[in-house]
MILO-264740 format. One record per residue: y negated, z, x negated of N, C-alpha, C in turn; residue in three letters. Coordinates in steps of 0.001 Angstrom, whole numbers, plus 524288, in hexadecimal, padded with zeros to 5 digits. Atoms other than C-alpha are relative to their C-alpha. Layout:
N
YZXYZXYZXala
...
END
This chain:
202
7FDFC805347FEDE5A475F6085B6691805498004D80297unk
7FACD7FF5C7FDB75B24AF64A4B69307FFB28024080582unk
800A37FD8E7FADE5ADD4F6CFFB74947FE5E7FBF380406unk
801D1804137FC6A5A6D4F6166B7AE4804697FC538017Dunk
7FB908038A7FEEC5B2D6F58B6B79A6803E1802A6803AEunk
7FC477FD2D7FCA95BB8FF6326B7F997FDE88008E80592unk
8024C7FF897FAC65B238F6521B8AED800507FACF802DFunk
7FFBB8052F7FDA85B1DEF5679B8D53805897FEB2801BFunk
7FA7D800E27FEAD5C0C8F5596B8D1D8018180354804B7unk
7FED27FC877FB9F5C1AFF6154B96437FDAA7FDEB80505unk
80295802337FB675B7ECF5B2DB9FA7802FF7FB498020Cunk
7FD10804A47FE695BF71F4E57B9FDD805458018080248unk
7FADD7FE467FE085CC6BF557BBA1B37FF9A802488056Eunk
800BB7FDC87FAD35C72FF5D26BAD497FEF07FBC680407unk
801238044F7FC6C5C216F50ABBB35F804FE7FD1480164unk
7FB21802D37FF175CF5AF4A1ABB1D7803D88032080346unk
7FC2B7FCAE7FD625D68CF55B5BB7DD7FF2E8006A805D9unk
800F77FFB37FA5E5D0C0F5404BC562804637FD4B802F8unk
7FB98802137FCF95DB1CF517FBCFE47FEAA7FB00802DEunk
80170804897FCD65D413F47F7BD8C07FC647FC957FCD7unk
802F580358803895CFA0F3CD9BD0297FEC67FAE7802BBunk
801818053C7FE5B5C7F7F3116BD47A7FB637FE437FCAFunk
803E580256803725BDABF285FBCEAE7FAF38031B7FFEEunk
804FA7FD2F7FFC95B21CF308DBD3318004C805297FD19unk
7FF727FB00802915B7BEF3CC4BCCD4800507FF877FA11unk
7FFBC800B8805A45B8D6F36D7BBF3F7FA6F7FFD37FDECunk
8056A7FF8E801B65AC53F3B39BB8C17FEE77FC847FB53unk
8019480311804875A49FF33E2BAE9A801C2802897FAEEunk
7FE547FD50804BA5A838F3E75BA4B4805AB7FEBB7FEBAunk
7FA7B80136800DF5B6C0F3BA9BA6BF8009B7FA8A7FDD8unk
7FFB580561801D45B498F2D30BA4F07FE587FFA57FA48unk
801B48000B8056A5AD44F3000B985480408802747FC6Cunk
7FC277FD46803335B7BAF3969B9358804CD7FCA37FF09unk
7FB20802F7800515C3C3F3145B966A7FFCD7FB73803D9unk
800508045E7FC525C12FF23E7B9C698055F7FE48801F6unk
7FABF8017B7FE455CFD4F20FDB9CA180201803CB8041Funk
7FE4F7FC067FC435D22DF2DBEBA3D37FD717FF378054Eunk
8028F800E27FAFA5C828F2A6FBAE40802AE7FB90802F0unk
7FD0C8043D7FD765CF84F1DBDBB0E98053D801FA801F5unk
7FB037FDBC7FE665DC34F2559BB15C7FF5E8034A804EBunk
800FC7FCCE7FB605D64DF2ECDBBB277FF407FCA1804D9unk
800B0803987FB975D235F2381BC3CD805417FDE4801D7unk
7FAD8802017FE9D5DFEBF1DF1BC345803538043180296unk
7FD197FBB07FD9B5E5C1F2B4ABC62C7FE368010880592unk
801FE7FF4F7FAAF5DCEBF2C95BD1FA802277FBE7803ADunk
7FDCD8042E7FCC85E1ACF1F6CBD709805C4800EE80105unk
7FA6E7FEDB7FF5C5EFDFF2345BD4A4800C880467803E6unk
7FF997FB937FC625EDB3F301BBDBD77FF427FE39805A2unk
800F6801FD7FAB95E833F28EDBE79E804B67FCF6801FEunk
7FB60802FD7FE6B5F3EAF1FC4BE7CA804918039A80139unk
7FBC77FC437FF145FD73F2B29BE6B67FF56802D78052Dunk
800FC7FD677FB005F703F3205BF2258015B7FC6B8048Bunk
7FEAC803C67FBE65F873F2595BFA4C805E37FF7280081unk
7FA488006B7FFEE606D0F248FBF66C80266804DA8027Dunk
7FE007FB277FDBD60927F32E0BF9ED7FF7080000805ECunk
800D38004F7FA526034FF30C2C077A804017FC5980271unk
7FC36803C87FDF860BFCF24CCC096F8057A8023E7FFFFunk
7FADB7FD978004A61809F2C53C04F9800BF8040E8044Cunk
7FFB07FC177FBDF6151AF3762C0E6D800DA7FD698054Dunk
7FF4B802D87FB11613DFF2DA3C199D805837FDCF8006Bunk
7FABD802367FFFF6209CF2706C15BA804158043C800D3unk
7FC477FBB67FF69627C7F3404C148780023801F68059Funk
800167FE397FA956234EF382BC220A802B27FC1880394unk
7FD56803F77FCE662805F2B34C27A1805DD8004F7FF3Dunk
7FA687FF958011B6353AF2CCFC20ED8024B804BE802BDunk
7FE1A7FB517FD5A6368EF3A94C2646800B87FF08805D2unk
7FF95801357FA6E63403F359FC3401804B97FC91800FDunk
7FB9C803907FF4563DE6F2A9BC326580531802C57FF45unk
7FB237FD428010264832F33E0C2D2480148803F380446unk
7FF077FC547FBC2646B8F3CD5C38DD8010E7FD0080502unk
7FE58802DB7FB5C64DDEF3458C42B2804A9802EB8023Aunk
7FC057FCAA7FDA365592F3D7EC4B727FF3F7FFE8805E5unk
800787FF997FA5A6589BF3D1EC59E3804DE8028E80242unk
7FBB37FDC37FD016610DF4449C63957FE538000B805AEunk
801678006E7FA7766173F4207C723B804CB800DF80366unk
7FBD17FF2B7FC2D6696EF4583C7E2B7FEB77FD3480513unk
800BF802A87FAF766B48F3FC2C8BB87FE65803FF8041Aunk
801E07FC777FBEB66340F4677C9637803447FF6E804F5unk
7FD2F800217FB086696BF49E6CA3148050A803017FFA7unk
7FB177FD1E7FFAD6758EF50B5CA778803887FD26803DCunk
7FCE88034C7FC8B67D79F45B7CAD53803007FBFF7FCC7unk
7FCD9803FA802A268766F3B58CA9FB7FCC07FB227FEE2unk
8025C805058015E682CFF2F0ACA305804747FC077FFE2unk
7FBC8803C07FF6B68B60F23B3CA716803AF801C18045Cunk
7FEB2804D6802CF69484F1DA8CA9877FCA77FB55801C6unk
802DA804D87FEED68D84F107FCA8BF803BD7FB627FF66unk
7FC9D804A4800496934FF02FDCAA497FF857FD337FAC7unk
800AC8023B8053E68DEEEFEEAC9CFC7FE94804607FC32unk
801707FC0F803DD68B86F0634C904C7FA208011580043unk
805767FE5C7FF6467EB4F0DA7C8F8C7FE53803357FB42unk
802497FCD08042967612F12DDC84AF7FE2F8052980254unk
801977FAE67FE046747AF216FC86B87FA70801377FE46unk
805747FEBC8010566676F25DCC87AB7FF6E805EF7FFBFunk
8008D7FA63800E3664A3F335CC81DA7FA32801578008Cunk
8058B7FF5F7FEB5657D7F3751C88407FDBA8054C7FE6Cunk
8020B7FAEC801BE656C3F4589C83FB7FFC2800007FA0Bunk
800B18003D805AE65132F4458C76447FF6C8058C7FDE0unk
800327FAE08027E653F3F506AC6E397FC6B7FFC77FB41unk
803838010D8046564D8EF4B24C61FC800117FA257FEE6unk
8005D8059580114648D1F3DB9C5DCB7FBF87FF067FBA7unk
8038A800C48046C64245F3E31C50708005F7FA5F7FE1Funk
80020805778018463E1DF3090C4CAB7FFE77FC4F8049Funk
80032803137FB2163EB8F2BDAC5AE7803567FB147FFC9unk
7FC89804888005564A15F22BCC57FD803947FF93804BAunk
7FCC2800197FB4E6519DF2684C644C7FC937FF20804C5unk
802EB801357FB3A64CF0F20DEC7147802C780270804AAunk
7FD8C7FD417FBA164FC4F29FDC7CA98002F7FCB6804F8unk
7FFF4803597FB5864D21F1F1BC867C804617FBFA7FFD7unk
7FBC8803D98008265785F15F3C812080519802627FE01unk
7FB5E7FDA380257660EAF1F46C7A4B8015B7FDB07FAB9unk
7FED9802E2804D265FF0F1701C6DF97FCDB8023B7FB69unk
802777FE8E804EE65D13F1B71C60167FF207FB027FCE6unk
801498048E8032F65610F1123C57CC7FE8F801E77FA8Funk
800DE7FE308055E656B0F131AC490B7FAA57FE487FE07unk
8052C8017380207648C6F1398C438D800187FE2B7FA54unk
7FF81801908057A64D6AF11D6C357A805BA7FEFE7FECFunk
7FAAA800CB801CF65961F0CF2C2E5D801EC8050A7FD8Funk
7FE0C7FB2B80231661FEF1878C2B248056680158801F7unk
7FB037FDD87FE4F66E5BF206AC2CED7FEE68042D80418unk
800F07FC8A7FB9266EA6F2764C3A15805178029A801B8unk
7FB867FD4D7FDA067792F30FEC40F27FEFE8008F805D8unk
800737FF9D7FA5267A0FF3097C4FA9804A6802FB80237unk
7FBCF7FD507FD2F681E8F392BC58D17FEEA7FFC4805DBunk
8009B7FFDC7FA5168457F3933C676C8046D8033D8024Dunk
7FC407FC897FD6F68B34F42D7C70627FF837FF5D805E8unk
800278007C7FA5068EB8F42FAC7EB9803068046F80290unk
7FD087FCA97FC756936BF4B9CC89B4801757FC9E804A5unk
7FE4C8032D7FB8E69B58F45AEC94D68044C802D6802F8unk
7FBA17FE1F7FCE76A4A4F48D9C9FC9804B67FC7A7FF0Bunk
7FB4C8031A800E36B277F439ECA014800ED7FBCB80406unk
7FF1A803B37FBBD6B0C1F3B29CAC2C7FF907FA547FE6Bunk
8009F8055F801ED6AD1FF2EFFCA460800E07FFED7FA1Funk
7FF8E80051805AF6AFF4F2A34C96AE7FA978001D7FD6Eunk
804CB8000B803186A5ADF2B98C8C0E800D37FC637FB56unk
8001580342804B26A2F1F20F5C821D7FA467FF507FE7Aunk
805568007E8021369680F220CC7A0F8003B7FD4F7FAB1unk
80063802CA804F2692CDF18F3C6EF77FAD4801457FD5Aunk
804C87FFF3803186890AF1B2FC64257FF2F7FA607FE42unk
8010480589800D8682C9F0DBCC63167FBCA7FF377FBD7unk
803FC801C8803B167B58F0715C58187FF317FA32800F2unk
80140805837FF00674BAEFA67C5C1D804617FD36802FDunk
7FBFB802417FC9967ED6EF79CC66DB805797FFFE7FDA7unk
7FAD27FF9A8026468A41EFACAC5DCE801E5805AA80062unk
7FDC47FAC57FFAB69368F0666C5FF2800C3802357FA87unk
7FF4A7FD58804FE69307F1017C54A68048B803D580067unk
7FBC57FC3F7FEE469B66F1B65C59B38000280102805D7unk
7FFAD7FEBF7FA6E69FE4F201DC66F88028180550800C7unk
7FD0A7FB637FE5C6A4AEF2C13C6E13801EC7FEFE80588unk
7FD838013A7FAFB6ADD4F2BA7C79BF802C7804C38022Eunk
7FCBF7FC217FD556B4AEF3422C83A6802597FD6D804CDunk
7FD45802667FB946BEC5F3026C8DCA7FEEE802F08050Bunk
8006B7FD967FAD46BDBFF32BBC9C46804D280360800ECunk
7FBA67FC737FEDA6C5F6F3E69CA0437FF08802B380530unk
8007E7FD437FB016C8A4F457ECACD97FFF5805E67FF4Funk
7FF887FA62800DA6CA7BF52E7CA6BC7FBED802347FC35unk
803E27FE3F803CC6BF4CF5377C9CC67FA947FFA980276unk
804ED7FFF57FD1F6B291F57ABCA32A7FB417FEC17FCA9unk
80495800E9803566A98BF5648C9757801BB7FE6C7FA8Bunk
7FEE8801DB8054F6A970F4F51C8A637FAF77FFDA7FCD2unk
8044E80094803AF6A0A8F4F67C7E80801F37FCE37FB4Cunk
7FE76803158048A6A0B3F4611C73237FB457FDC27FD46unk
8044580262802D8698A8F3E8EC6978801EF7FD467FB1Dunk
7FECA802A6804D869831F36EDC5CE17FAFF7FF8A7FCD0unk
804858007B8037B68F33F3417C5167801187FBD77FBECunk
7FF64803FA8041268CC2F2A06C46CC7FB317FFD27FC7Funk
804338014F803A4684B6F2707C3AC67FF247FA1F80056unk
8013A805927FF9767DB3F19FBC3BD27FBB87FE817FC2Funk
804418024480312675FCF11DEC323B7FD2B7FC2480385unk
8030C8032C7FC6266B23F0BCFC3A497FBA47FD227FD2Eunk
804A0802E1801A1660FDF0176C37C37FB8C80174803B0unk
804777FEFD7FC9465355F032FC3D26800837FCA4804E6unk
7FF9F802C57FB09653B8EFF8DC4B8C8055B8001B80288unk
7FACE7FF887FDA666251F01EDC4D9B7FFE1803E480481unk
7FFDC7FCB17FB5B66579F081FC5AC080539802E28005Aunk
7FB557FCBF7FF5466F07F1345C5D1C7FF83802C680539unk
800117FD8C7FADD672C6F1880C6A7A8058C80154801A2unk
7FAE77FE827FDDF67DF2F1E30C7283800DC7FCFF80510unk
7FEC7803427FB77684A7F15A0C7C8E804A18024D802FEunk
7FBCD7FE407FC8868CD4F1A28C8818802E97FB2F801F5unk
7FCCE804707FE6369805F10E3C8ADB800437FFA6805F6unk
7FF8C800D97FA59699A3F0B00C98788046C8035280244unk
7FC257FCE77FD0C6A110F1333CA28680128805507FD80unk
7FF6A7FAE08027B69F1EF1F91C9A737FB918038C801BCunk
803C47FC2B7FE1D69788F2BEFC9CDD7FF478045C7FBFDunk
801237FB31802E9690D6F3702C957D7FC8C8036580374unk
8033B7FC627FD076898EF42D7C9A6C7FAA18005A7FD80unk
805587FFA9801EF67AD5F42BCC99347FE5F805997FF3Cunk
801667FA9F80146677E1F4F71C925A7FD207FFE07FAC6unk
8033480069804BD66CEEF5090C8860801BB803B17FBB2unk
7FE297FC54803F467413F5B7BC81468053C7FE727FD9Funk
7FAD8801678020F6817AF5539C7F8A800AC7FA1E7FF2Cunk
7FFB3805B0800B967FA4F466BC80D07FB2D7FE617FCEEunk
8047280098803886771DF4390C751E800D17FB7B7FC23unk
8001F80432803E86737AF392FC6B0F7FC148019F7FBD2unk
803577FE308044166DDBF3C7FC5DA78009F7FC7E7FB38unk
7FFA4802E9804D866ADAF3628C50B07FB95801597FC54unk
8042E7FF25803C466302F3715C444B800CB7FC947FB38unk
7FFF1802FF804DA65FA0F2FCFC37D7801A58038B7FB87unk
7FE5A7FD18804A166727F34C7C2C0A7FC797FEA67FB63unk
80366801D68042765FB8F2C85C222F7FF247FA2E80086unk
8011A805948000065970F1F52C20848033F7FD517FBD2unk
7FD1E80302803E6660CCF1491C19447FD1A7FAEC7FEF2unk
END
């Protein structure tokens, strides 16, 4: 008698230990042994299915977050000639894209558009001759953030300069570099550059 009971308990235990549980796998013997356990197994199978769906959703969300966090660009101005002077201020168009993860920088307009709200870092550098003054502004939505300047000189054949800033941007904010009227920089994709990246979302 004892042997039969132990065999029955062992059989039920082995049935319950299966990893993939669904309604078709719960045998009649299990239902007879432990009816409450068969209901529990059904509930566990439903919970497992829900957890698998949640895991898939989390993986998709994590991949989207990784893409959003990889917002990095760096670009230079193609050509080997002076840019300017112009009679009005002009947005510089950095057409040689070095990198543009996240595609937030537009090489046709020279404008970076923030894809997400966050804290960003931007830098810009220039090369120029001394024949004309240099005034460059880092702009955010038509507002000056920082600038770099150099005076016109008759004895200085070449100048280099730049500036940088941390900016908190809202989604859709625009950042670009503007050359002031009657100023000049040298178009060189290795020295006249504009770069930025997302530090973190806020």
